[in-house]
C-alpha positions as a printed Julia matrix, in Angstrom:
463×3 Matrix{Float64}:
  -9.21    1.73   25.63
  -7.33   -0.42   23.12
  -3.62   -1.01   23.5
  -2.94    0.87   20.24
  -4.6     4.03   21.51
  -2.98    3.74   24.95
   0.5     3.34   23.5
   0.0     6.22   21.08
  -1.11    8.57   23.85
   1.67    7.44   26.17
   4.34    8.03   23.55
   3.04   11.51   22.81
   2.92   12.36   26.53
   6.48   11.24   26.93
   7.47   13.23   23.83
   9.38   10.29   22.49
  12.18   11.39   20.18
  14.43    9.36   17.97
  18.03   10.42   18.12
  19.52   12.41   15.26
  22.11    9.69   14.8
  19.38    7.06   14.37
  17.51    9.3    11.95
  20.58    9.85    9.8
  21.34    6.14    9.55
  17.89    5.14    8.27
  18.32    3.77    4.75
  15.26    1.57    4.35
  12.96    2.43    1.48
   9.25    1.99    2.19
   7.37    1.04   -0.97
   4.97    4.03   -0.8
   6.38    7.56   -0.38
   3.65    9.99   -1.47
   1.39    9.18    1.5
   1.72    7.6     4.92
   0.41    4.02    4.82
   0.1     1.18    7.32
  -1.56   -2.19    7.98
  -0.8    -3.71    4.54
  -3.34   -6.21    3.18
  -2.12   -7.7    -0.13
  -4.46   -9.66   -2.41
  -3.34  -11.61   -5.49
  -5.95  -11.59   -8.26
  -5.67  -11.92  -12.05
  -1.86  -11.91  -12.0
  -1.78   -8.61  -10.08
  -1.04   -7.77   -6.46
  -3.66   -5.43   -5.0
  -2.39   -3.78   -1.83
  -5.01   -2.31    0.5
  -3.63   -0.1     3.26
  -4.82    2.09    6.07
  -3.83    5.75    5.77
  -2.2     8.0     8.36
  -2.91   11.63    7.53
   0.07   13.91    6.9
  -0.67   15.93   10.06
  -1.37   12.93   12.3
   0.12   13.01   15.79
  -1.79   10.04   17.19
  -3.96    7.8    15.05
  -5.75    9.95   12.46
  -7.2     7.51    9.95
 -10.27    8.28    7.85
 -10.04    6.04    4.78
  -8.33    3.11    3.07
  -6.06    3.28    0.02
  -5.34    0.9    -2.85
  -2.1     0.25   -4.75
  -1.22   -2.39   -7.32
   1.85   -3.99   -8.86
   2.73   -6.74  -11.3
   6.48   -6.67  -10.63
   6.73   -6.17   -6.81
   8.9    -3.06   -7.25
   6.85   -0.43   -9.09
   3.57    0.4    -7.34
   0.65    2.3    -8.86
  -1.66    4.27   -6.59
  -5.42    4.08   -7.15
  -6.44    6.48   -4.4
  -9.12    6.03   -1.73
 -10.89    2.69   -2.21
 -13.26    3.04    0.78
 -13.74    5.19    3.88
 -15.69    5.42    7.1
 -18.34    7.27    5.13
 -19.28    3.92    3.55
 -20.83    2.92    6.89
 -23.88    4.89    8.02
 -23.77    3.24   11.44
 -20.22    4.3    12.39
 -20.43    7.2    14.9
 -17.05    8.84   14.13
 -14.8     9.92   11.24
 -11.46    8.78   12.68
 -10.93    5.05   13.1
 -10.23    3.45    9.71
  -7.95    0.73   11.07
  -6.5    -2.43    9.49
  -8.62   -4.12    6.78
  -8.35   -7.18    4.58
  -9.91   -7.82    1.16
 -10.64  -11.27   -0.21
 -12.27  -12.53   -3.42
 -14.91  -15.22   -3.6
 -17.18  -16.17   -6.52
 -16.33  -13.0    -8.41
 -17.14  -10.68   -5.48
 -14.64   -8.75   -3.36
 -15.19   -8.47    0.38
 -13.46   -5.77    2.42
 -13.56   -6.42    6.18
 -13.25   -3.21    8.16
 -12.78   -2.9    11.94
 -14.24   -0.01   13.91
 -12.34    0.41   17.2
 -13.93    1.17   20.53
 -16.48   -1.64   20.51
 -18.32   -0.48   17.37
 -17.59   -3.76   15.58
 -16.32   -5.18   12.29
 -18.16   -4.24    9.12
 -17.96   -5.63    5.62
 -18.12   -3.95    2.21
 -18.73   -5.71   -1.12
 -17.72   -4.84   -4.69
 -17.69   -6.43   -8.14
 -14.09   -5.33   -8.72
 -10.97   -5.09   -6.56
 -10.99   -1.36   -7.39
 -14.5    -0.91   -5.99
 -16.86    0.82   -5.63
 -17.53   -0.9    -2.3
 -20.96   -0.86   -0.64
 -22.25   -1.91    2.77
 -24.66   -4.84    2.26
 -25.7    -5.15    5.9
 -26.16   -1.63    7.24
 -24.82   -2.86   10.58
 -21.72   -4.62   11.98
 -20.99   -8.18   10.91
 -19.21   -8.74   14.23
 -19.87   -6.93   17.51
 -18.26   -9.05   20.18
 -16.04   -6.92   22.44
 -14.05   -3.71   22.71
 -11.22   -5.47   20.88
 -12.83   -6.31   17.53
  -9.92   -5.14   15.39
  -7.57   -6.45   12.69
  -9.75   -9.01   10.86
  -8.1   -11.61    8.61
  -9.8   -14.19    6.38
  -8.91  -17.76    5.37
 -10.91  -19.81    2.87
  -9.83  -23.42    3.43
  -9.49  -26.06    0.73
 -12.95  -27.47    1.6
 -14.53  -24.06    0.98
 -15.1   -23.19    4.63
 -14.2   -19.58    5.36
 -12.9   -18.37    8.71
 -12.42  -14.89   10.09
  -9.88  -14.24   12.84
  -9.31  -11.01   14.77
  -8.55   -9.51   18.15
  -6.3    -7.75   20.65
  -4.97   -9.09   23.02
  -6.75  -12.41   22.41
  -7.5   -14.19   19.14
 -11.13  -14.8    18.19
 -12.47  -16.7    15.21
 -15.79  -17.55   13.59
 -16.95  -19.61   10.61
 -18.24  -17.43    7.78
 -21.03  -18.62    5.52
 -20.48  -18.89    1.78
 -22.1   -15.47    1.27
 -19.14  -14.03    3.28
 -21.43  -11.48    4.99
 -22.89  -13.75    7.68
 -21.6   -16.47    9.99
 -22.68  -19.72   11.6
 -22.04  -20.99   15.09
 -20.53  -19.15   18.02
 -17.64  -16.72   18.13
 -14.76  -18.67   19.67
 -11.92  -17.24   21.73
  -8.83  -19.21   20.74
  -7.8   -21.07   23.92
  -4.16  -21.23   22.86
  -3.32  -17.65   21.93
   0.11  -17.89   20.26
   3.15  -16.87   22.23
   3.94  -13.12   22.14
   0.71  -12.41   20.23
  -0.29   -8.76   20.34
  -2.66   -8.04   17.43
  -2.86   -7.96   13.63
  -3.29  -11.68   12.79
  -2.81  -12.87    9.2
  -3.79  -16.5     8.5
  -2.93  -18.6     5.43
  -2.36  -22.21    4.38
   0.61  -23.7     2.55
   1.49  -27.35    1.84
  -1.0   -28.6     4.42
   0.27  -26.3     7.18
  -1.77  -23.47    8.68
   0.12  -20.28    9.55
  -0.76  -17.3    11.69
   1.55  -14.28   11.51
   0.95  -11.38   13.87
   2.4    -8.32   15.56
   4.66   -9.95   18.13
   6.13   -8.67   21.41
   5.46   -5.16   22.66
   6.77   -2.65   22.48
   8.34   -2.43   19.89
   6.52   -5.0    17.78
   8.06   -7.31   15.22
   6.28   -9.96   13.14
   6.1   -13.4    14.73
   4.29  -16.51   13.58
   2.78  -19.78   14.73
   1.78  -22.98   12.94
  -1.01  -25.54   13.28
  -2.4   -28.62   11.54
  -5.92  -27.18   11.85
  -7.52  -23.82   11.0
  -8.8   -23.62   14.56
  -5.51  -24.38   16.3
  -3.88  -25.1    18.62
  -1.15  -22.73   17.42
   2.51  -23.45   18.12
   4.85  -20.46   18.19
   7.74  -20.87   15.75
   9.68  -17.62   15.91
  10.03  -14.22   14.3
   9.68  -13.45   10.59
  10.89   -9.88   11.21
  12.56   -9.09   14.53
  11.16   -6.51   16.9
  13.2    -3.32   16.81
  12.93    0.31   17.89
  12.75    1.13   14.19
   9.29   -0.4    13.84
   7.31    0.31   17.04
   3.98   -1.16   15.9
   3.53   -3.66   13.09
   0.99   -5.54   11.02
   1.81   -8.44    8.64
   0.42   -9.31    5.23
   1.64  -12.52    3.53
   1.23  -13.64   -0.1
   2.71  -15.93   -2.73
   3.17  -14.37   -6.16
   4.83  -15.7    -9.29
   6.69  -18.43   -7.45
   7.92  -16.34   -4.52
   6.58  -15.49   -1.07
   6.44  -11.99    0.38
   5.94  -10.48    3.8
   4.54   -6.95    4.18
   4.67   -4.85    7.33
   5.15   -1.24    8.29
   7.65    1.09    9.93
   8.34    4.74   10.63
  11.25    4.94    8.18
   9.68    7.55    5.91
   8.8     9.79    8.85
  12.32    9.51   10.22
  13.74   10.9     7.0
  12.19   14.27    7.86
  12.02   14.5    11.66
  13.5    12.91   14.79
  10.12   13.22   16.56
   7.57   10.44   16.91
   4.14   10.68   15.31
   1.74    7.99   14.12
   2.76    8.35   10.48
   3.73    4.92    9.26
   4.91    3.49    5.94
   4.47    0.06    4.37
   7.58   -2.07    3.84
   7.9    -5.39    2.03
  10.51   -8.08    1.4
  10.74  -11.59    0.03
   9.98  -14.3     2.59
  11.73  -17.68    2.44
  10.5   -21.02    3.79
  12.77  -23.72    5.15
  12.35  -27.33    3.92
  10.33  -28.2     7.05
   7.84  -25.38    6.39
   9.18  -22.97    8.97
  10.06  -19.44    7.87
  13.5   -17.88    7.77
  14.07  -14.91   10.06
  15.19  -11.46    8.94
  16.38   -8.8    11.4
  14.64   -6.0     9.48
  13.49   -4.93    6.03
  16.39   -4.86    3.59
  17.63   -1.65    1.98
  17.47   -3.07   -1.56
  14.06   -4.75   -1.21
  12.9    -7.69   -3.34
  13.96   -8.39   -6.89
  11.77   -7.17   -9.73
   9.89  -10.18  -11.13
   9.2    -8.77  -14.61
  10.16   -5.61  -16.56
   7.84   -2.65  -17.1
   6.52   -1.94  -20.6
   7.06    1.75  -21.5
   5.15    1.53  -24.8
   1.76    1.86  -23.15
   0.27    4.58  -21.0
   1.91    4.51  -17.57
   0.33    6.52  -14.78
   2.71    9.07  -13.26
   1.78    7.71   -9.83
   3.55    4.46  -10.77
   6.86    4.5    -8.92
   9.55    2.44   -7.28
  10.74    5.47   -5.33
  10.16    9.22   -5.25
  11.37   12.32   -3.47
   9.32   15.42   -2.75
   6.17   14.73   -4.75
   2.64   13.99   -3.55
  -0.51   12.68   -5.24
  -4.02   14.08   -5.49
  -7.43   12.83   -6.61
  -9.9    15.22   -8.23
 -13.23   15.0   -10.0
 -13.01   17.67  -12.68
 -14.45   18.99  -15.92
 -12.96   17.78  -19.17
 -13.1    20.13  -22.13
 -15.18   23.27  -22.49
 -18.26   23.83  -20.37
 -21.57   23.98  -22.22
 -24.36   25.77  -20.32
 -26.97   23.57  -22.0
 -25.26   20.22  -21.62
 -22.83   20.95  -18.82
 -19.42   19.3   -19.1
 -17.96   15.85  -19.03
 -16.91   14.93  -15.51
 -13.75   12.85  -15.06
 -12.01   11.34  -12.07
  -8.27   11.86  -12.13
  -5.4    10.86   -9.84
  -2.14   12.65  -10.55
   1.22   13.73   -9.14
   1.41   17.14   -7.44
   3.73   19.25   -5.25
   6.39   19.1    -7.97
   9.33   21.42   -7.29
  12.88   21.79   -8.55
  14.98   18.68   -7.85
  12.08   16.37   -7.01
  12.04   13.09   -8.89
  10.26    9.81   -9.57
  12.13    6.55  -10.09
  10.63    3.75  -12.2
  12.54    0.47  -12.09
  13.3    -2.08  -14.78
  11.85   -0.41  -17.89
  12.28   -2.58  -21.0
  12.94   -0.5   -24.14
  13.66   -3.61  -26.2
  15.17   -2.34  -29.49
  14.72    1.34  -28.73
  12.38    4.3   -28.33
  11.79    7.23  -30.66
   9.9     9.73  -28.47
   8.07   10.25  -25.2
   4.69   11.87  -24.6
   3.63   13.21  -21.2
   0.31   14.57  -19.93
   0.77   17.55  -17.62
  -1.1    20.63  -16.43
   1.35   23.57  -16.31
   1.47   25.97  -13.38
   4.78   27.9   -13.53
   6.21   25.41  -16.01
   9.59   23.75  -16.13
  11.32   20.69  -17.55
  11.25   16.95  -17.09
  14.7    15.41  -17.49
  14.58   11.65  -17.97
  17.8    10.01  -16.8
  18.8     6.39  -17.34
  19.99    4.15  -14.49
  21.01    6.89  -12.03
  19.57   10.2   -10.94
  22.58   11.86  -12.55
  22.84    9.29  -15.33
  22.61   10.0   -19.07
  19.68   12.21  -20.1
  17.69   10.26  -22.7
  14.94   12.89  -23.11
  14.09   16.39  -21.95
  10.47   17.54  -22.02
   9.91   21.31  -22.02
   6.66   22.06  -20.17
   5.92   25.66  -21.1
   3.07   27.85  -19.89
   1.9    29.01  -23.29
  -1.05   26.69  -22.89
  -3.77   27.76  -20.48
  -3.02   27.13  -16.81
  -5.04   24.32  -15.32
  -5.7    22.6   -18.67
  -4.29   19.15  -19.23
  -2.0    19.08  -22.25
   0.39   16.62  -23.84
   4.02   17.46  -24.54
   6.45   15.35  -26.56
  10.22   15.1   -26.87
  12.63   12.95  -28.88
  14.49   10.14  -27.14
  18.2     9.5   -27.59
  19.54    6.03  -28.25
  18.45    3.59  -25.54
  17.85   -0.15  -25.71
  17.24   -2.95  -23.25
  16.2    -2.69  -19.6
  16.97    0.44  -17.57
  15.81    2.26  -14.46
  14.33    5.67  -15.26
  14.5     8.85  -13.19
  12.0    11.58  -14.01
  13.82   14.62  -12.58
  11.92   17.9   -12.4
  13.64   21.24  -13.1
  12.36   24.78  -12.62
  11.51   26.88   -9.6
   8.42   25.84   -7.65
   4.92   24.52   -8.35
   6.01   23.46  -11.8
   3.02   21.44  -13.04
   0.76   18.49  -12.35
   1.81   15.18  -13.92
  -0.76   12.59  -15.05
   0.86    9.96  -17.31
   3.68    9.16  -19.73
   4.21    6.87  -22.73
   7.16    6.1   -25.01
   6.84    5.43  -28.74
   8.98    2.54  -30.0
  11.59    3.34  -32.62
  10.79    2.57  -36.22
  13.58    0.01  -36.23
  12.09   -1.84  -33.25
   8.65   -1.89  -34.91
  10.17   -3.55  -37.97
């Protein structure tokens, strides 16, 4: 039995509770709120951060993980959901439907490789796609790695000479040299003889300025994020300290490290979102992220925990293009849903056009979505939204604060047929420059589904 499973069962048996005082003092803001996410695996590609995560189901008590999700951002504050990117159903040889643990995706030669661990000795599989969005397919029909009962948490490094390495393991670190095709390996699987100090699991390996780094879930339990350094991709690894301290707020952890637009970022996870709704402990985690700072000697500055304010936004959001409603910096109350549905009228001879759609659901009175750093430049004339009315209601769009000035109010009435996607428009009052937006929903319950929004620039700004 892996340590993750043992700890989860033990905590449930002991009915671990967090105190009400601790719950009420939680102010951290995980970057995803509409679903429970964990094991962040960020990938930088084409000026975009693609964030692959594992997914704790809403009713999970222990680990209940069936698929992997994908989010993206170009500003490190607003994140757009893309839904399920892969699942255990992609692997015909996996004997269960609960065990979609920590993955990592990496690009090479225009292909995207998603390395997926199957706990319990089943092995590590690999999926391949032509796009970071998928679809991903299993090229092997069997595990890439089947070494021990602890083949979990794979991470990939492609060194400057082109040699790729995969590392993984709990409670020891293993590595192997991958071939250029990224779906086979050469040589033996090596158990790292110098497992870094306080190593638990979840390695993440990268190279910067000639130094090799391995971050990992450190100490237990709780787990923070520690790291070690080496002058070689195969070690030995020298422990350097903690990137994020271990704390009762985090329990487990899993790092993901990237550089993006001149800054470095560390991702991990916590139970902060869960603790906003209950003092009880369940395996329902949420991804956190903050800027990471290097010292002149290459070591990494420590932070006690994820900050409340999070990182700075690196560029403003353009409102004069279609923005998916599931693009958010923060939200309260709402969820998201993916559906494959008919578009337009059904024709018995030709059928109907089938469309995939991801949209915001569970919208009730007082719920809201925050979008940060929206650049209106010289002004906006109107806003258009795509919604599917249920009981109907209003969308109030506030500037800068949830109770800030209302710049537009969209009346979503039910005169149009329920279940049909429609667009509604409203004029926009005077607004210029960069502002945070709050889409605040008013009505009773089950107001509507929300798909996308777009502002029209003012005539003056077009001239």
